[in-house]
C-alpha positions as CSV (number, residue, x, y, z in Angstrom):
1,M,2.5,38.7,-13.3
2,G,0.7,37.7,-10.1
3,E,-1.7,39.5,-8.0
4,K,-1.1,41.6,-4.9
5,R,-2.2,40.0,-1.6
6,H,-2.3,41.4,1.9
7,F,0.1,39.9,4.5
8,Q,0.7,40.6,8.1
9,V,4.1,39.5,9.4
10,W,5.3,39.6,12.9
11,R,8.5,41.7,13.3
12,G,10.4,42.0,16.5
13,D,12.8,40.3,19.0
14,E,12.8,39.1,22.6
15,S,12.1,42.6,23.8
16,G,8.8,42.9,21.9
17,G,7.4,43.4,18.4
18,Q,4.2,43.9,16.4
19,L,2.5,42.8,13.2
20,E,3.4,44.8,10.1
21,D,1.3,45.0,6.9
22,F,2.7,44.2,3.5
23,Q,1.3,44.0,0.0
24,V,3.2,41.2,-1.8
25,E,2.9,39.7,-5.2
26,V,1.5,36.1,-5.3
27,N,1.8,33.8,-8.3
28,E,0.0,30.6,-9.1
29,G,1.4,27.5,-7.3
30,E,3.4,29.3,-4.7
31,V,3.6,28.5,-1.0
32,V,3.8,30.9,2.0
33,L,7.6,30.5,2.2
34,D,7.9,31.7,-1.4
35,I,6.1,34.9,-0.4
36,I,8.3,35.4,2.7
37,H,11.3,35.1,0.3
38,R,9.8,37.6,-2.1
39,L,9.1,39.9,0.9
40,Q,12.8,39.7,1.9
41,A,13.9,40.4,-1.7
42,T,11.6,43.4,-2.3
43,Q,10.6,45.1,0.9
44,A,12.1,43.7,4.1
45,P,15.7,42.5,3.5
46,D,16.3,42.2,7.3
47,L,13.4,39.9,7.9
48,A,14.6,36.8,9.7
49,V,13.2,33.4,8.8
50,R,14.6,29.9,9.3
51,W,14.4,27.5,6.3
52,N,16.5,24.9,4.6
53,C,15.1,22.3,2.2
54,K,11.8,23.8,1.0
55,A,10.5,20.3,0.5
56,G,8.8,19.5,3.8
57,K,11.6,17.3,5.0
58,C,13.9,19.4,7.2
59,G,11.3,20.9,9.6
60,S,13.1,24.2,9.7
61,C,10.4,26.6,8.5
62,S,7.9,26.0,11.3
63,M,5.7,29.1,11.8
64,E,2.1,29.9,12.6
65,I,0.0,30.9,9.6
66,N,-3.4,32.4,10.4
67,G,-3.0,31.1,13.9
68,K,-2.3,27.4,12.9
69,P,1.2,25.9,13.3
70,R,2.3,24.8,9.9
71,L,5.4,24.4,7.6
72,G,5.8,27.5,5.5
73,C,7.0,25.4,2.5
74,M,4.0,23.1,2.6
75,T,1.2,25.7,3.0
76,R,-0.1,26.6,-0.5
77,M,-1.4,30.1,-1.1
78,S,-4.3,28.6,-3.0
79,T,-5.8,27.4,0.3
80,F,-6.6,31.0,1.3
81,G,-9.3,33.2,-0.2
82,E,-8.3,35.9,-2.7
83,T,-9.3,38.7,-0.3
84,E,-8.1,36.9,2.9
85,T,-5.3,38.5,4.9
86,V,-2.5,36.0,5.6
87,T,-1.0,36.4,9.0
88,V,2.5,34.9,9.6
89,T,3.9,34.7,13.2
90,P,6.6,32.7,14.9
91,V,5.7,29.6,16.9
92,R,4.5,30.8,20.3
93,T,5.9,28.1,22.7
94,F,9.5,28.9,22.2
95,P,11.3,32.3,22.9
96,V,11.6,34.6,19.9
97,I,15.1,35.4,18.7
98,R,14.1,37.7,15.9
99,D,11.0,38.0,13.6
100,L,10.0,34.4,12.6
101,V,13.0,32.7,14.2
102,T,12.6,31.1,17.6
103,D,15.0,29.4,20.1
104,V,14.1,25.7,20.0
105,S,17.0,24.6,22.1
106,F,14.6,23.2,24.7
107,N,14.0,20.3,22.3
108,Y,17.7,19.5,21.8
109,Q,18.1,19.5,25.6
110,K,15.3,16.9,25.9
111,A,16.9,14.9,23.1
112,R,20.1,14.7,25.1
113,E,18.3,13.4,28.1
114,L,16.8,10.4,26.3
115,P,19.1,7.4,26.4
116,A,20.1,6.2,22.9
117,F,19.6,2.7,21.4
118,A,21.5,0.1,23.5
119,P,22.3,-3.2,21.7
120,P,22.5,-6.4,23.7
121,P,25.9,-7.0,25.3
122,G,28.2,-9.1,23.1
123,L,26.3,-8.3,19.8
124,A,28.7,-6.8,17.3
125,L,28.0,-4.5,14.5
126,G,26.8,-6.5,11.5
127,E,25.1,-9.1,13.7
128,Y,21.9,-7.2,14.2
129,R,18.9,-9.2,13.0
130,M,15.3,-8.0,12.9
131,Q,12.1,-9.3,11.4
132,Q,10.3,-7.0,9.0
133,V,7.2,-7.0,11.2
134,D,9.3,-5.4,13.9
135,V,10.8,-2.8,11.5
136,E,7.3,-1.8,10.4
137,R,6.0,-1.4,13.9
138,S,8.3,1.5,14.7
139,Q,8.9,2.8,11.1
140,E,6.0,5.4,11.5
141,F,7.9,7.2,14.2
142,R,11.1,7.4,12.1
143,K,9.2,9.7,9.7
144,C,9.5,12.6,12.2
145,I,11.3,15.6,10.7
146,E,11.7,17.4,14.0
147,C,9.7,20.5,13.0
148,F,8.6,20.6,16.6
149,L,5.1,21.7,15.7
150,C,3.8,19.0,18.1
151,Q,5.9,20.5,20.8
152,N,4.6,23.9,20.0
153,V,0.9,23.0,20.3
154,C,1.3,20.9,23.4
155,H,-0.4,23.0,26.1
156,V,1.6,21.2,28.8
157,I,4.7,23.0,27.4
158,R,3.0,26.0,25.9
159,D,0.9,27.2,28.8
160,H,3.0,26.1,31.8
161,E,6.6,27.2,31.8
162,E,7.1,25.3,35.1
163,N,6.5,22.0,33.3
164,K,9.5,22.2,31.0
165,T,11.9,20.7,33.5
166,N,9.9,17.5,33.9
167,F,8.1,17.1,30.6
168,A,9.8,16.0,27.3
169,G,6.8,16.5,25.0
170,P,5.3,14.4,22.2
171,R,8.3,14.4,19.9
172,F,10.3,12.5,22.5
173,F,7.5,10.2,23.5
174,I,7.4,8.8,20.0
175,R,11.2,8.4,20.2
176,A,10.9,6.5,23.4
177,A,8.1,4.3,21.9
178,E,10.2,3.6,18.8
179,L,13.2,2.5,20.9
180,D,11.0,0.3,23.2
181,M,9.5,-1.4,20.2
182,H,13.0,-2.2,18.8
183,P,13.6,-5.9,19.5
184,L,17.3,-5.4,20.0
185,D,17.2,-2.5,22.4
186,A,18.6,-3.8,25.7
187,R,17.2,-1.1,27.9
188,G,14.2,-2.5,29.7
189,D,13.2,0.6,31.6
190,R,12.0,2.9,28.8
191,Q,8.4,2.7,30.0
192,D,9.3,3.6,33.5
193,M,11.6,6.4,32.2
194,A,8.7,7.8,30.2
195,I,6.7,8.0,33.3
196,E,9.3,9.1,35.9
197,E,11.7,11.2,33.9
198,Q,9.8,12.3,30.7
199,G,6.6,13.2,32.5
200,I,4.3,11.4,30.1
201,G,1.6,11.4,32.9
202,Y,1.1,15.1,32.3
203,C,-0.4,14.4,28.9
204,N,-4.2,14.3,28.8
205,I,-4.5,12.9,25.3
206,T,-6.0,15.9,23.5
207,K,-4.5,14.8,20.1
208,C,-3.5,18.4,19.2
209,C,0.0,17.1,18.5
210,T,-1.3,14.5,16.0
211,E,-3.4,17.1,14.3
212,V,-0.5,19.4,13.3
213,C,2.0,16.7,12.4
214,P,3.0,17.3,8.7
215,E,4.1,13.6,8.4
216,H,0.7,12.4,9.7
217,I,2.2,10.4,12.5
218,K,-0.4,9.1,14.9
219,I,1.5,10.4,17.9
220,T,-1.3,10.1,20.4
221,D,-2.8,6.8,19.5
222,N,0.3,4.8,18.5
223,A,2.9,6.2,21.0
224,I,1.6,8.3,23.9
225,A,-1.6,6.3,24.6
226,S,0.2,3.0,24.5
227,S,3.0,4.3,26.7
228,S,0.9,5.9,29.4
229,V,-2.2,3.7,29.5
230,V,-1.3,0.1,28.6
231,G,2.5,0.2,28.4
232,L,4.7,0.3,25.3
233,S,5.3,-3.4,25.2
234,S,1.6,-4.1,24.9
235,A,1.8,-3.1,21.3
236,D,3.5,-6.4,20.5
237,P,1.3,-8.7,18.3
238,P,-0.4,-11.4,20.4
239,V,0.9,-14.9,20.0
240,S,-1.6,-17.8,20.3
241,A,-0.9,-20.2,23.1
242,G,-2.1,-23.0,20.8
243,S,0.7,-22.3,18.3
244,P,4.0,-22.8,20.2
245,A,7.2,-22.1,18.4
246,A,9.5,-25.0,17.8
247,S,12.7,-25.2,19.9
248,T,16.1,-26.1,18.4
249,D,15.8,-29.7,19.4
250,G,12.3,-30.1,17.8
251,S,10.3,-30.1,21.0
252,P,7.6,-27.6,21.5
253,A,8.7,-24.3,23.1
254,S,6.7,-21.5,24.8
255,P,5.7,-18.8,22.3
256,A,7.8,-15.7,21.9
257,T,5.7,-12.9,23.1
258,T,8.0,-9.9,23.0
259,P,10.3,-8.5,20.3
260,A,13.4,-9.6,22.2
261,E,12.1,-13.1,22.6
262,R,11.1,-13.3,19.0
263,A,14.6,-12.1,17.9
264,A,16.2,-14.7,20.2
265,A,14.1,-17.4,18.8
266,T,14.9,-16.4,15.2
267,D,17.8,-18.3,13.6
268,A,18.9,-20.2,16.7
269,Q,20.9,-22.6,14.4
270,G,22.4,-19.8,12.3
271,E,20.9,-21.2,9.1
272,I,17.8,-19.4,7.8
273,S,15.9,-16.5,9.3
274,T,12.4,-16.0,8.1
275,N,11.2,-12.4,8.2
276,W,8.0,-10.8,7.1
277,H,8.7,-10.8,3.3
278,R,11.6,-13.1,2.3
279,E,14.2,-15.4,3.6
280,T,17.7,-14.1,4.4
281,P,20.9,-15.8,5.3
282,G,21.2,-16.2,9.1
283,Y,25.0,-15.8,9.3
284,A,26.8,-12.7,10.6
285,P,28.5,-11.0,7.6
286,A,32.1,-10.0,7.9
287,V,32.6,-6.5,9.2
288,G,35.7,-4.5,8.9
289,P,37.6,-3.0,11.8
290,D,35.8,0.3,11.2
291,G,32.4,-1.4,11.8
292,K,31.3,-1.0,8.2
293,L,29.9,-3.7,6.0
294,P,31.9,-4.3,2.8
295,V,30.1,-3.5,-0.5
296,T,30.7,-7.0,-1.8
297,E,28.8,-8.4,1.2
298,A,25.9,-6.2,0.6
299,T,25.6,-6.9,-3.1
300,A,26.8,-10.5,-3.5
301,E,23.3,-12.0,-3.8
302,F,22.0,-9.5,-6.4
303,A,22.7,-9.5,-10.1
304,G,23.9,-6.3,-11.5
305,A,25.6,-4.7,-14.5
306,S,29.3,-5.0,-15.0
307,S,31.5,-2.4,-13.5
308,P,32.4,0.5,-15.8
309,F,35.9,0.2,-14.3
310,G,36.3,-3.5,-15.3
311,D,36.0,-6.6,-13.2
312,D,39.6,-6.7,-12.1
313,V,39.6,-3.4,-10.2
314,D,40.0,-3.5,-6.4
315,F,38.1,-1.0,-4.3
316,P,38.7,1.5,-2.9
317,M,40.5,2.8,-6.0
318,P,43.6,4.9,-5.6
319,I,42.6,8.6,-5.7
320,E,44.9,9.2,-8.7
321,D,43.0,6.5,-10.7
322,I,39.6,8.1,-10.3
323,S,38.3,10.2,-13.1
324,Y,35.0,12.0,-13.3
325,Q,35.1,12.3,-17.1
326,H,33.1,10.1,-19.3
327,P,35.4,7.3,-20.6
328,S,36.3,7.7,-24.3
329,K,37.1,5.1,-26.8
330,P,40.8,4.5,-27.7
331,D,40.4,6.1,-31.2
332,E,38.8,9.2,-29.8
333,H,40.7,12.4,-28.9
């Protein structure tokens, strides 16, 4: 049996609302979302809250807890004093639908306005080649779970409704940076687009977005600052002029200074591509008409256990031959 704790939870809709007081049982190891669920089960069955994974990976349960934007599923009750009142309110930047649920469609509209990855013309599926160093440069930005807490605390959006038309916000600045750092992205105007269409110039680098990011992405330093001050492409590692790359005919060539140039210089002969960690074949694997890589192509170089279906079985198997029962020996019934 846990102890009773004092909670204040905002109840209302777009027409208005107020904080309501509740005494709710709290047990050891629980998080704020657990308490909200218990509150729904015992005292307020009509309380609206958005959640999904309860593991800090879907970004659904964004809320403000004691005034700070957080994920309800990642905020432990042990971080609050035993006599402290825990106040739970919806994120303030977006319109309230009901109780703790807000309308975050602004973010999906901004996502639609950002051009997607554009591979170079003539490069087919299965022919993409990247060095590991290029993967790692933008991998940080791929951790975003789209909780939109960074959008919520950005005062350019939060305090100025008139900015929403021309300002995309930090979540989409890191998306633009990620795409610009991709060595195979053929769009060369992402920096100009960030300035002219996404409104990155409105940002004054307060780092509040970085502070609330549950994935600890350095939004300000690694994406926004590089975009608005020195340009996204300036994040490329410097190449020494005294160490020119070798051309295909053996003569010295000018160093590859951008991701696209490094990708073009890699595996010009189609033999061996050297990436950050290991050597990989430089050929383009066979790709089916559906654009998918066959399983045999992906696993050919790796030793593995024999197939439980036998080595003479072709895949995909006919549906009538698939059994989800554990195979039995012939003498078993």
